[in-house]
Backbone bond lengths (Angstrom), bond angles and torsions (degrees), N, CA, C in turn:
res aa  C-N    CA-C-N  psi(-1)  N-CA   C-N-CA  omega(-1)  CA-C   N-CA-C  phi
1 M - - - 1.447 - - 1.525 107.65 -
2 S 1.299 114.98 128.73 1.460 118.74 -178.96 1.531 109.69 -78.00
3 E 1.311 114.17 166.37 1.464 120.14 -179.83 1.533 110.33 -64.05
4 R 1.309 116.41 -38.65 1.467 120.63 179.61 1.531 110.78 -63.69
5 D 1.346 117.22 -43.60 1.469 120.85 178.60 1.529 111.11 -64.97
6 F 1.321 116.29 -39.71 1.458 120.82 179.28 1.531 110.75 -63.26
7 M 1.328 116.85 -45.89 1.463 120.91 -179.89 1.534 111.07 -64.94
8 A 1.320 117.04 -38.00 1.462 120.34 178.19 1.530 110.41 -64.35
9 K 1.325 116.38 -39.83 1.463 120.83 178.42 1.530 110.87 -64.99
10 V 1.331 117.22 -45.04 1.461 121.44 179.48 1.530 110.71 -62.74
11 L 1.321 116.92 -45.08 1.465 120.26 179.85 1.528 111.83 -64.39
12 A 1.320 117.64 -36.59 1.463 121.08 177.70 1.531 110.59 -66.83
13 E 1.331 117.50 -39.40 1.467 120.71 177.37 1.526 110.86 -65.12
14 W 1.322 117.32 -42.14 1.465 121.08 178.15 1.532 110.97 -62.51
15 A 1.315 116.51 -42.32 1.463 120.46 179.63 1.530 110.71 -64.24
16 A 1.332 117.08 -39.25 1.469 120.68 178.64 1.528 110.67 -66.45
17 Q 1.328 117.24 -40.97 1.466 120.85 177.82 1.527 110.99 -64.71
18 K 1.315 117.21 -41.55 1.458 121.11 179.27 1.523 110.75 -63.52
19 A 1.323 117.30 -42.75 1.463 121.10 179.16 1.526 110.84 -63.68
20 K 1.321 116.73 -39.51 1.469 121.11 178.39 1.526 110.67 -63.86
21 R 1.337 117.38 -43.95 1.470 120.91 178.58 1.521 110.85 -63.12
22 E 1.330 117.58 -42.72 1.459 120.94 179.74 1.525 111.75 -64.99
23 E 1.316 116.97 -31.25 1.458 121.36 178.08 1.528 111.47 -74.84
24 D 1.319 117.29 -37.44 1.458 121.92 -176.31 1.521 113.49 -82.48
25 W 1.326 118.39 -20.70 1.461 121.44 -174.76 1.534 113.62 -59.10
26 P 1.333 120.92 -48.80 1.474 119.69 179.64 1.534 112.87 -61.31
27 K 1.321 116.84 -36.99 1.464 119.65 178.70 1.521 111.21 -67.82
28 A 1.332 117.14 -37.52 1.462 120.12 177.27 1.523 110.58 -64.13
29 L 1.323 117.33 -40.16 1.467 120.93 177.48 1.528 111.25 -65.26
30 D 1.329 117.12 -40.75 1.459 120.37 178.54 1.530 111.22 -63.50
31 K 1.325 116.84 -41.08 1.466 119.92 178.69 1.526 110.76 -64.46
32 L 1.323 117.11 -41.52 1.465 120.39 176.61 1.522 111.34 -64.31
33 H 1.330 117.66 -38.55 1.459 121.29 179.28 1.527 110.83 -64.10
34 I 1.316 117.15 -43.14 1.467 121.03 177.92 1.522 110.30 -62.13
35 T 1.324 116.82 -45.85 1.464 121.12 179.84 1.530 110.85 -63.74
36 F 1.324 117.39 -41.45 1.457 121.51 179.05 1.526 111.04 -63.50
37 E 1.331 116.94 -49.01 1.466 120.49 -179.81 1.529 110.93 -58.71
38 A 1.320 116.45 -43.56 1.467 120.00 -177.84 1.524 111.54 -65.34
39 S 1.314 117.13 -40.31 1.465 119.88 -176.06 1.522 113.34 -81.65
40 H 1.315 118.18 -7.37 1.469 121.85 179.52 1.525 111.51 -115.83
41 G 1.312 116.66 42.27 1.453 121.30 173.56 1.510 115.43 96.55
42 G 1.305 118.61 -8.50 1.457 121.55 178.63 1.514 112.11 100.01
43 G 1.310 114.82 161.00 1.454 120.01 179.54 1.512 111.86 174.84
44 Y 1.316 113.68 -176.00 1.462 122.25 179.91 1.524 109.35 -110.99
45 P 1.331 119.29 92.28 1.458 119.69 176.66 1.530 110.69 -63.75
46 K 1.316 115.96 134.83 1.459 120.86 -176.90 1.525 112.36 -57.70
47 C 1.329 116.53 -35.92 1.462 119.94 -177.69 1.526 112.28 -63.10
48 L 1.324 118.50 -23.17 1.464 121.20 176.81 1.522 111.92 -95.61
49 V 1.317 117.01 -35.72 1.462 120.73 -177.27 1.525 111.00 -65.99
50 V 1.331 117.90 -35.39 1.468 120.39 -177.82 1.527 112.63 -72.43
51 R 1.313 117.59 -15.06 1.464 120.85 176.61 1.530 108.21 -75.36
52 D 1.326 117.36 137.77 1.463 121.66 -171.54 1.520 115.02 -82.67
53 S 1.325 117.90 -29.42 1.458 118.81 -173.16 1.526 110.97 -130.26
54 E 1.330 114.75 165.28 1.461 121.00 178.06 1.529 110.68 -61.87
55 E 1.324 115.91 -38.54 1.466 120.06 -178.58 1.526 111.08 -64.44
56 E 1.339 116.57 -40.78 1.463 119.92 178.91 1.521 110.99 -66.11
57 R 1.325 117.76 -40.09 1.469 120.98 178.50 1.525 110.56 -63.89
58 L 1.324 116.45 -44.48 1.461 120.47 -179.97 1.529 110.77 -64.44
59 R 1.317 117.05 -43.57 1.465 121.32 178.98 1.531 110.54 -61.10
60 Y 1.340 116.98 -40.78 1.465 120.27 -179.18 1.526 110.93 -69.13
61 L 1.319 117.81 -37.33 1.467 119.91 176.13 1.519 110.73 -61.77
62 W 1.330 116.99 -39.17 1.465 120.25 176.15 1.526 110.71 -65.05
63 E 1.330 117.55 -41.68 1.462 121.55 178.99 1.521 111.08 -61.30
64 L 1.324 116.72 -34.02 1.462 120.60 179.86 1.518 112.15 -74.97
65 G 1.320 117.47 -14.21 1.450 120.53 177.73 1.514 114.76 102.68
66 F 1.322 117.35 7.42 1.457 119.49 176.23 1.518 109.16 -76.34
67 G 1.312 115.95 137.67 1.452 120.96 173.55 1.519 109.32 -93.91
68 V 1.315 117.49 138.05 1.454 121.87 179.19 1.522 108.09 -95.15
69 R 1.334 116.11 117.97 1.460 120.57 -179.02 1.521 112.17 -85.42
70 R 1.338 116.49 -39.20 1.467 118.84 178.81 1.520 109.96 -161.92
71 H 1.318 114.80 157.88 1.464 123.46 174.26 1.524 106.95 -108.56
72 F 1.313 117.05 142.44 1.455 120.28 173.91 1.520 109.21 -151.74
73 Y 1.318 115.28 163.36 1.462 121.66 -179.70 1.515 108.92 -118.07
74 F 1.316 115.57 141.54 1.449 122.71 -179.04 1.514 107.99 -125.60
75 E 1.308 115.91 124.67 1.459 119.74 -179.90 1.522 109.16 -97.30
76 E 1.317 116.18 122.21 1.451 121.20 177.57 1.522 109.32 -74.91
77 T 1.315 116.75 146.58 1.456 119.99 -174.82 1.522 113.05 -87.26
78 Y 1.321 119.24 -30.39 1.457 119.46 -173.81 1.519 113.92 -80.18
79 D 1.319 119.73 -25.41 1.466 119.48 175.51 1.523 112.12 -131.30
80 T 1.304 116.22 7.42 1.473 124.66 178.30 1.524 113.16 52.16
81 R 1.330 115.64 30.07 1.468 119.64 175.31 1.520 108.84 -84.33
82 E 1.302 116.43 134.75 1.451 120.89 -179.92 1.530 109.29 -94.00
83 E 1.334 116.44 131.40 1.463 121.00 179.33 1.517 110.53 -113.85
84 H 1.313 115.19 143.31 1.461 122.91 177.89 1.525 108.23 -91.31
85 W 1.327 116.85 122.78 1.457 122.99 -179.40 1.525 109.46 -120.58
86 V 1.332 115.46 155.37 1.458 121.81 172.46 1.519 108.88 -131.22
87 E 1.318 114.59 144.40 1.464 120.79 172.10 1.518 106.54 -97.14
88 L 1.331 116.26 123.54 1.459 121.81 -176.57 1.514 110.55 -101.56
89 S 1.309 115.92 165.45 1.448 120.64 172.73 1.521 108.60 -63.29
90 G 1.310 116.50 149.16 1.453 120.29 -179.74 1.516 113.50 89.29
91 G 1.337 117.85 9.75 1.447 120.84 177.12 1.515 114.79 73.81
92 I 1.311 117.75 29.43 1.460 122.81 -179.69 1.520 108.36 -109.77
93 V 1.333 116.12 139.28 1.458 120.74 171.17 1.519 108.16 -115.91
94 C 1.325 115.62 146.34 1.463 120.99 -175.41 1.518 109.48 -137.31
95 S 1.315 115.27 133.54 1.461 120.90 172.76 1.516 108.01 -84.51
96 L 1.310 116.18 114.84 1.463 119.52 177.85 1.522 110.90 -73.07
97 S 1.325 117.57 -19.10 1.456 121.07 179.38 1.520 112.03 -72.67
98 S 1.357 116.95 -37.05 1.465 119.66 -174.59 1.526 114.53 -122.01
99 G 1.332 118.38 -20.06 1.453 121.16 -177.42 1.524 114.22 94.53
100 W 1.338 118.22 3.23 1.459 122.30 179.28 1.533 109.74 -68.98
101 V 1.325 117.53 135.82 1.448 122.97 175.62 1.517 109.64 -124.95
102 C 1.337 116.26 147.02 1.459 121.44 175.62 1.529 108.62 -159.71
103 D 1.329 114.58 170.70 1.464 119.64 176.04 1.519 110.35 -71.73
104 K 1.308 114.81 148.78 1.454 120.33 175.99 1.532 108.04 -71.49
105 A 1.312 116.47 133.09 1.459 120.49 177.80 1.523 109.43 -70.86
106 P 1.332 117.72 136.82 1.466 119.40 178.69 1.524 110.64 -65.09
107 L 1.315 115.40 142.20 1.471 119.68 -179.72 1.496 110.46 -85.95
């Protein structure tokens, strides 16, 4: 392998690594935002609120690397609307209906 071929190979590997980091960076920030919101009293992370459906929110949580431990439904008392919730890895619960995240309450 000539020096020119070796340098071209190294530069191509560096470019591929850089592209991968640039692609993963927004998702890493979104995962940190979800974790931060949940651990600081709960909130609506923008990355979940902008998703239109429960399926899109669930798919995005999987893309971020959250594991889903269980699905459950919670019926609100004031308007009797039923919401779909998931318990995620890391002790976070998320309403797929609205995008609200918070810490799991200790049992």
